[in-house]
KEDO-791292 format. One line per field, with one value per residue: residue in three letters; chain; x, z, y of N, C-alpha, C in turn; residue number from 1. Coordinates in nm, 4 decimals, m for minus. Atoms other than C-alpha are relative to their C-alpha. Example, Ala and Ser with C-alpha at 12.3 -4.5 7.8 and 13.67 -1.06 7.14 Angstrom:
<nuvos>
resn: (ALA | SER)
chain: (A | A)
nc1: (0.0890 | m0.0820)
nc3: (0.0000 | m0.0060)
nc2: (m0.1190 | m0.1190)
cac1: (1.2300 | 1.3670)
cac3: (0.7800 | 0.7140)
cac2: (m0.4500 | m0.1060)
cc1: (0.0900 | m0.0770)
cc3: (0.0000 | 0.0730)
cc2: (0.1200 | 0.1090)
resi: (1 | 2)
</nuvos>
This chain:
<nuvos>
resn: (MET | PHE | ASN | LEU | VAL | ASP | ASP | PHE | ASP | GLY | ASP | SER | ALA | MET | PHE | ARG | CYS | GLU | CYS | GLY | ASN | ILE | GLU | PHE | ILE | ASP | TYR | SER | ASP | MET | GLU | TYR | HIS | ASP | ASP | GLU | HIS | CYS | VAL | LEU | LYS | ASP | ASP | TYR | LYS | LEU | VAL | CYS | GLU | LYS | CYS | ASN | ILE | GLU | HIS | THR | ASP | ARG | ASN | ILE | TYR | LEU | GLU | ASP | GLN | THR | VAL | ARG | ILE | ASN | VAL | PRO | GLN | CYS | PRO | THR | CYS | GLY | SER | TYR | ASN | VAL | LYS | LYS | ILE | SER | THR | GLY | LYS | LYS | ILE | VAL | SER | TYR | ALA | ALA | VAL | GLY | VAL | PHE | SER | SER | ASP | PHE | ALA | LYS | THR | TYR | CYS | CYS | LYS | ASN | CYS | SER | TYR | LYS | TRP)
chain: (A | A | A | A | A | A | A | A | A | A | A | A | A | A | A | A | A | A | A | A | A | A | A | A | A | A | A | A | A | A | A | A | A | A | A | A | A | A | A | A | A | A | A | A | A | A | A | A | A | A | A | A | A | A | A | A | A | A | A | A | A | A | A | A | A | A | A | A | A | A | A | A | A | A | A | A | A | A | A | A | A | A | A | A | A | A | A | A | A | A | A | A | A | A | A | A | A | A | A | A | A | A | A | A | A | A | A | A | A | A | A | A | A | A | A | A | A)
nc1: (m0.0699 | 0.1131 | m0.0483 | 0.0367 | 0.1108 | 0.0068 | m0.1252 | 0.1231 | m0.0681 | m0.0133 | m0.0593 | m0.0258 | 0.0157 | 0.1083 | m0.0359 | 0.0800 | m0.0573 | 0.0677 | 0.1375 | 0.1138 | m0.0179 | m0.0758 | m0.0662 | m0.0714 | m0.0771 | m0.0415 | m0.1608 | m0.1199 | m0.0408 | m0.0627 | m0.1407 | 0.0138 | 0.1144 | 0.0384 | 0.0937 | 0.0321 | m0.0245 | m0.0671 | m0.0946 | 0.0845 | m0.1685 | m0.0252 | 0.0603 | 0.1292 | 0.0603 | 0.1017 | 0.0776 | 0.1146 | 0.0712 | 0.1006 | m0.0429 | m0.1044 | m0.1072 | m0.1190 | m0.0468 | m0.1224 | m0.1005 | m0.0223 | 0.0644 | 0.1212 | 0.0360 | 0.1619 | 0.0033 | 0.0452 | 0.1306 | 0.0688 | 0.0638 | 0.0940 | 0.0577 | 0.0559 | m0.0203 | 0.1407 | m0.0534 | 0.1179 | 0.0461 | m0.0322 | m0.1440 | m0.1059 | m0.1188 | 0.0186 | m0.0012 | 0.1159 | 0.0016 | 0.1042 | 0.1172 | 0.0198 | 0.1200 | 0.0770 | 0.0648 | 0.1513 | 0.1194 | m0.0256 | 0.0341 | 0.1111 | 0.0661 | 0.0231 | 0.0982 | 0.1364 | m0.0027 | m0.0071 | m0.1284 | m0.0694 | m0.0695 | 0.1098 | m0.0033 | m0.1785 | m0.1307 | m0.1279 | 0.0165 | m0.1004 | m0.0779 | m0.0609 | 0.1110 | 0.1192 | 0.1757 | 0.0077 | 0.0623)
nc3: (0.0901 | 0.1043 | 0.0670 | 0.1346 | 0.0107 | 0.1239 | 0.0814 | 0.1575 | 0.1512 | 0.0763 | m0.0695 | m0.1540 | m0.1515 | m0.0563 | m0.1447 | m0.0827 | m0.1247 | m0.1575 | m0.0471 | 0.0757 | 0.0917 | 0.1239 | 0.1823 | 0.1301 | m0.0081 | 0.1657 | m0.0596 | 0.0770 | m0.0916 | m0.1319 | 0.0962 | 0.0074 | m0.0472 | 0.0156 | m0.0499 | m0.1919 | m0.0468 | 0.0907 | m0.0477 | 0.0739 | 0.0423 | m0.0884 | 0.0031 | m0.0291 | m0.1175 | m0.0443 | m0.1478 | 0.0173 | 0.0518 | m0.1345 | m0.1633 | 0.0523 | m0.0264 | 0.0893 | m0.0230 | m0.0160 | 0.0234 | 0.1415 | 0.0201 | m0.0483 | m0.0203 | 0.0564 | m0.0854 | m0.0538 | 0.0345 | m0.0844 | m0.1694 | 0.0523 | m0.0012 | m0.1403 | m0.0040 | 0.0324 | 0.0921 | 0.0448 | 0.1189 | 0.0168 | 0.0381 | 0.0069 | m0.0587 | m0.0800 | m0.1398 | m0.0356 | m0.1169 | m0.1047 | m0.0959 | m0.1176 | m0.0473 | m0.1173 | 0.0475 | 0.0995 | m0.1268 | m0.0948 | 0.0990 | m0.0080 | m0.1204 | 0.0276 | 0.0667 | 0.0548 | 0.0945 | 0.0647 | m0.0509 | 0.1396 | m0.0629 | m0.0500 | 0.1373 | 0.0961 | m0.0336 | 0.0101 | 0.0218 | 0.0497 | m0.0878 | 0.1037 | 0.0514 | m0.0960 | 0.1197 | m0.1065 | 0.0929)
nc2: (0.0942 | 0.0579 | 0.1533 | 0.0669 | 0.0505 | 0.1689 | m0.0566 | m0.0162 | 0.0860 | m0.1104 | m0.0823 | m0.0229 | 0.0591 | m0.0596 | m0.0054 | m0.0467 | m0.1403 | 0.1107 | m0.0666 | 0.0913 | m0.0535 | 0.0796 | m0.1111 | 0.1035 | m0.0536 | 0.0810 | 0.1148 | m0.0945 | m0.0416 | 0.0938 | 0.0493 | 0.1354 | 0.0742 | 0.1791 | 0.0446 | m0.0643 | m0.1236 | m0.1092 | m0.1757 | m0.0944 | m0.0755 | m0.1187 | m0.1144 | 0.0175 | 0.0088 | 0.0798 | m0.0422 | 0.0228 | m0.0988 | m0.0468 | m0.0260 | m0.0607 | 0.0865 | 0.0755 | 0.1358 | m0.0181 | 0.0957 | m0.0007 | 0.0988 | 0.0481 | 0.1262 | 0.0903 | m0.0296 | 0.1425 | 0.0388 | 0.0744 | m0.1048 | m0.0603 | 0.1051 | m0.0129 | m0.1166 | m0.0786 | m0.0979 | m0.1144 | 0.0478 | m0.1081 | m0.0331 | 0.1115 | 0.0028 | 0.0875 | m0.0592 | 0.0070 | 0.0151 | 0.0519 | m0.0476 | 0.0849 | 0.0208 | m0.0831 | m0.1606 | m0.0003 | 0.0267 | m0.1178 | m0.0558 | 0.0420 | m0.0354 | m0.1672 | m0.0056 | 0.1073 | 0.0904 | m0.1352 | m0.0012 | 0.0108 | 0.0717 | 0.0848 | 0.1502 | m0.0164 | 0.0806 | m0.1277 | m0.1536 | m0.0271 | m0.0739 | m0.1173 | m0.0531 | m0.0332 | 0.0727 | 0.1545 | 0.1167)
cac1: (2.3463 | 2.2465 | 2.2463 | 2.2214 | 1.9062 | 1.8921 | 2.1370 | 1.9246 | 2.0340 | 1.9913 | 2.1399 | 2.1555 | 2.1133 | 1.8548 | 1.9687 | 1.7832 | 1.8680 | 1.7931 | 1.5004 | 1.3400 | 1.3953 | 1.4885 | 1.7441 | 1.8928 | 2.2033 | 2.3463 | 2.6776 | 2.8630 | 2.8510 | 3.0437 | 3.3884 | 3.2864 | 2.9830 | 2.8724 | 2.5967 | 2.6880 | 2.8320 | 2.9921 | 3.2253 | 3.0708 | 3.3922 | 3.5242 | 3.3376 | 3.0099 | 2.7913 | 2.5582 | 2.2614 | 1.9305 | 1.6802 | 1.4332 | 1.6117 | 1.9362 | 2.1649 | 2.5128 | 2.6333 | 3.0272 | 3.1445 | 3.2421 | 3.1496 | 2.8184 | 2.6619 | 2.3686 | 2.1694 | 2.0758 | 1.7092 | 1.6381 | 1.6684 | 1.3738 | 1.1561 | 0.8528 | 0.9179 | 0.6230 | 0.6596 | 0.4797 | 0.2284 | 0.2800 | 0.6283 | 0.8019 | 0.9975 | 1.1066 | 1.1078 | 0.7997 | 0.6903 | 0.4008 | 0.0923 | 0.0917 | m0.1891 | m0.2061 | m0.2263 | m0.4893 | m0.6837 | m0.5661 | m0.6434 | m0.9618 | m1.0617 | m0.9995 | m1.1673 | m1.3756 | m1.3841 | m1.2722 | m0.9028 | m0.6399 | m0.5085 | m0.8305 | m0.8311 | m0.4330 | m0.1221 | 0.1396 | 0.2747 | 0.5290 | 0.8366 | 0.8937 | 0.5555 | 0.3450 | 0.0345 | m0.1185 | m0.2300)
cac3: (m1.5059 | m1.8229 | m1.9253 | m2.2434 | m2.3089 | m2.6513 | m2.9124 | m3.2532 | m3.5958 | m3.7408 | m3.6232 | m3.2784 | m2.9144 | m2.7156 | m2.3276 | m2.0130 | m1.7598 | m1.3761 | m1.3891 | m1.6263 | m1.9161 | m2.2957 | m2.5624 | m2.8649 | m2.9506 | m3.3212 | m3.3170 | m3.5355 | m3.1611 | m3.0070 | m3.0707 | m2.9974 | m2.9499 | m2.9056 | m2.7292 | m2.3694 | m2.3693 | m2.5726 | m2.5549 | m2.6400 | m2.8402 | m2.6332 | m2.7492 | m2.7260 | m2.3832 | m2.2831 | m2.0929 | m2.0195 | m2.1800 | m1.8525 | m1.5483 | m1.7213 | m1.5558 | m1.7677 | m1.7775 | m1.7221 | m1.7856 | m2.1782 | m2.1153 | m2.0757 | m1.9774 | m2.0614 | m1.8354 | m1.5622 | m1.6960 | m1.4241 | m1.1509 | m1.3917 | m1.3182 | m1.0572 | m1.0644 | m1.0613 | m1.3252 | m1.3708 | m1.6442 | m1.6588 | m1.7089 | m1.7235 | m1.4417 | m1.1944 | m0.8874 | m0.7255 | m0.3874 | m0.1919 | m0.0544 | 0.3154 | 0.4605 | 0.7639 | 0.5209 | 0.3145 | 0.6602 | 0.7945 | 0.4233 | 0.3955 | 0.7666 | 0.6660 | 0.3511 | 0.2828 | m0.0810 | m0.2132 | m0.0942 | m0.3357 | m0.1705 | m0.1626 | m0.4354 | m0.5216 | m0.4516 | m0.5832 | m0.5955 | m0.8469 | m0.6802 | m1.0657 | m1.1406 | m0.8181 | m1.0755 | m0.8172 | m0.9686)
cac2: (m0.6449 | m0.8095 | m1.1941 | m1.3423 | m1.4648 | m1.6552 | m1.6499 | m1.5441 | m1.7078 | m1.3487 | m1.0345 | m1.0130 | m1.1610 | m1.0942 | m0.9912 | m0.9340 | m0.6531 | m0.7705 | m0.5094 | m0.7513 | m0.5387 | m0.7002 | m0.5374 | m0.6676 | m0.6066 | m0.6802 | m0.9596 | m0.6321 | m0.4802 | m0.8016 | m0.9104 | m1.2479 | m1.4857 | m1.8181 | m2.0373 | m1.9374 | m1.6123 | m1.2835 | m1.0070 | m0.6888 | m0.4302 | m0.1517 | 0.0999 | m0.0396 | 0.0842 | m0.1302 | 0.0603 | m0.0386 | 0.1905 | 0.1328 | 0.1297 | 0.3231 | 0.0977 | 0.0543 | m0.2976 | m0.2683 | m0.5940 | m0.6572 | m1.0462 | m1.1383 | m1.4961 | m1.7209 | m1.6462 | m1.9620 | m2.0891 | m2.2816 | m1.9357 | m1.8274 | m2.1803 | m2.0874 | m1.7232 | m1.4645 | m1.2091 | m0.8965 | m0.9553 | m0.5477 | m0.4694 | m0.8308 | m0.7861 | m1.0523 | m0.8105 | m0.8742 | m0.9302 | m1.1708 | m0.9664 | m1.0652 | m1.2321 | m0.9941 | m0.6546 | m0.7939 | m0.8671 | m0.5028 | m0.3468 | m0.5561 | m0.4263 | m0.0206 | m0.0228 | m0.3445 | m0.5199 | m0.1136 | m0.2105 | m0.2159 | m0.5142 | m0.7102 | m1.0947 | m0.9666 | m1.2043 | m0.9778 | m0.6792 | m0.5444 | m0.3636 | m0.1605 | m0.1037 | m0.1119 | m0.3425 | m0.6235 | m0.9187)
cc1: (m0.0146 | 0.0616 | m0.0806 | m0.1076 | m0.0477 | 0.1123 | m0.0760 | 0.0984 | 0.0628 | 0.0789 | 0.0409 | m0.0983 | m0.0837 | 0.0748 | m0.1188 | 0.0518 | m0.0412 | m0.0973 | m0.0812 | m0.0146 | 0.1244 | 0.0772 | 0.0338 | 0.0990 | 0.0594 | 0.1588 | 0.0656 | 0.0281 | 0.0958 | 0.1162 | 0.0135 | m0.1280 | m0.0151 | m0.1688 | m0.0405 | 0.0396 | 0.0419 | 0.0766 | m0.0231 | 0.1310 | m0.0499 | m0.0972 | m0.1298 | m0.0533 | m0.1061 | m0.1080 | m0.1353 | m0.0994 | m0.1624 | 0.0274 | 0.1407 | 0.1476 | 0.1401 | 0.0748 | 0.1679 | 0.0640 | m0.0260 | m0.0445 | m0.1602 | m0.0685 | m0.0728 | m0.0364 | m0.0179 | m0.1475 | m0.0465 | m0.0436 | m0.1642 | m0.1716 | m0.1120 | m0.0092 | m0.0834 | 0.0358 | m0.0988 | m0.0738 | m0.0274 | 0.1006 | 0.0696 | 0.0836 | m0.0088 | m0.0167 | m0.1516 | m0.0171 | m0.1552 | m0.0761 | m0.0255 | m0.1699 | m0.0689 | m0.0033 | m0.0939 | m0.0818 | 0.0164 | m0.0351 | m0.1725 | m0.1044 | m0.0384 | m0.1176 | m0.0751 | 0.0680 | 0.0483 | 0.1475 | 0.0786 | 0.0408 | m0.0495 | m0.0096 | 0.1405 | 0.0723 | 0.0996 | 0.0216 | 0.1473 | 0.0604 | 0.0185 | m0.1153 | m0.1385 | m0.1382 | 0.0044 | m0.0807 | m0.0170)
cc3: (m0.1258 | m0.0265 | m0.1214 | 0.0164 | m0.0821 | m0.0733 | m0.1226 | m0.0993 | m0.0657 | 0.0689 | 0.0745 | 0.0851 | 0.0794 | 0.1465 | 0.1391 | 0.0943 | 0.1561 | 0.0682 | m0.0907 | m0.1586 | m0.1447 | m0.0682 | m0.0347 | m0.0198 | m0.1477 | 0.0272 | m0.1013 | 0.1009 | 0.0669 | m0.1236 | m0.0229 | 0.0858 | 0.0044 | 0.0847 | 0.1032 | 0.0752 | m0.1378 | 0.0603 | m0.0633 | m0.0524 | 0.0615 | 0.0178 | 0.0068 | 0.1394 | m0.0175 | 0.1045 | m0.0378 | m0.0561 | 0.1325 | 0.1187 | m0.0075 | 0.0653 | m0.1180 | 0.0599 | m0.0191 | m0.0913 | m0.1325 | m0.0013 | 0.1179 | m0.0300 | m0.0564 | 0.1351 | 0.0629 | m0.0545 | 0.1004 | 0.1000 | m0.0558 | 0.0646 | 0.1404 | 0.0690 | m0.0077 | m0.0877 | m0.0706 | m0.1608 | m0.0645 | m0.1240 | m0.0173 | 0.0710 | 0.0949 | 0.1486 | 0.0530 | 0.1248 | 0.0026 | 0.0649 | 0.1283 | 0.0219 | 0.0824 | m0.0902 | m0.0965 | 0.1186 | 0.0086 | m0.1484 | m0.0452 | 0.1017 | m0.0471 | m0.1101 | m0.0778 | m0.2067 | m0.1300 | m0.0012 | m0.1382 | m0.0069 | m0.0561 | m0.1678 | m0.0499 | 0.0771 | m0.0008 | m0.0218 | m0.1094 | 0.0531 | m0.1117 | 0.0270 | 0.0940 | m0.0773 | 0.1235 | m0.1225 | 0.1363)
cc2: (m0.0825 | m0.1489 | m0.0027 | m0.1050 | m0.1349 | 0.0381 | m0.0168 | m0.1039 | 0.1262 | 0.0446 | 0.0627 | m0.0738 | 0.1054 | m0.0287 | 0.0325 | 0.0545 | m0.0449 | 0.1248 | m0.0765 | 0.0388 | m0.0648 | 0.0881 | m0.0833 | 0.0432 | m0.0884 | m0.0643 | 0.1287 | 0.0542 | m0.0960 | m0.0006 | m0.1412 | m0.0929 | m0.1101 | m0.0481 | 0.0586 | 0.1489 | 0.1472 | 0.1449 | 0.0931 | 0.0888 | 0.0656 | 0.1198 | 0.0201 | 0.0359 | m0.0514 | 0.0435 | m0.0445 | 0.1046 | 0.0196 | 0.0560 | 0.1766 | m0.0129 | m0.0383 | m0.0940 | 0.0536 | m0.0710 | m0.0223 | m0.1751 | m0.0376 | m0.1584 | 0.0072 | 0.0119 | m0.1536 | 0.0087 | m0.0768 | 0.0837 | m0.0089 | m0.1304 | 0.0418 | 0.1396 | 0.1031 | 0.0999 | 0.0977 | 0.0196 | 0.2036 | 0.0264 | m0.1472 | m0.0079 | m0.1043 | 0.0454 | 0.0469 | m0.0585 | m0.0615 | 0.1492 | m0.0796 | 0.0020 | 0.1188 | 0.1421 | m0.0472 | 0.0257 | 0.1421 | 0.1419 | m0.0280 | 0.1058 | 0.1786 | 0.0129 | m0.0987 | m0.0513 | 0.1452 | m0.0063 | m0.0575 | m0.1581 | m0.1586 | m0.1428 | 0.0561 | m0.0907 | 0.0952 | 0.1015 | 0.0514 | 0.0928 | 0.1011 | 0.0284 | 0.0532 | m0.1055 | m0.1092 | m0.0496 | m0.0916)
resi: (1 | 2 | 3 | 4 | 5 | 6 | 7 | 8 | 9 | 10 | 11 | 12 | 13 | 14 | 15 | 16 | 17 | 18 | 19 | 20 | 21 | 22 | 23 | 24 | 25 | 26 | 27 | 28 | 29 | 30 | 31 | 32 | 33 | 34 | 35 | 36 | 37 | 38 | 39 | 40 | 41 | 42 | 43 | 44 | 45 | 46 | 47 | 48 | 49 | 50 | 51 | 52 | 53 | 54 | 55 | 56 | 57 | 58 | 59 | 60 | 61 | 62 | 63 | 64 | 65 | 66 | 67 | 68 | 69 | 70 | 71 | 72 | 73 | 74 | 75 | 76 | 77 | 78 | 79 | 80 | 81 | 82 | 83 | 84 | 85 | 86 | 87 | 88 | 89 | 90 | 91 | 92 | 93 | 94 | 95 | 96 | 97 | 98 | 99 | 100 | 101 | 102 | 103 | 104 | 105 | 106 | 107 | 108 | 109 | 110 | 111 | 112 | 113 | 114 | 115 | 116 | 117)
</nuvos>
């Protein structure tokens, strides 16, 4: 599912897929657009280039910006689909391989690209 992130003054608007990927759509591919939502043309197919999910609803609404406050984002792929590495997992991993553990001194792990930071 896509959300409208920003409405630009130029020729396109910016949308974010639920996987975190950003797509730009030309206004010419929309029947209607304003600051809060847009309606895609009947023949336009919006498919995320990253996760290949097709957005089937022609109406796309402005993303709730307050939802993203204080939510960690993967520095590698930009996804918000991350999890915190538990203290228990860090202890077990450190006990098994020491400072060479991939979880050592890391806080989060991205569920999309597996990057740890």
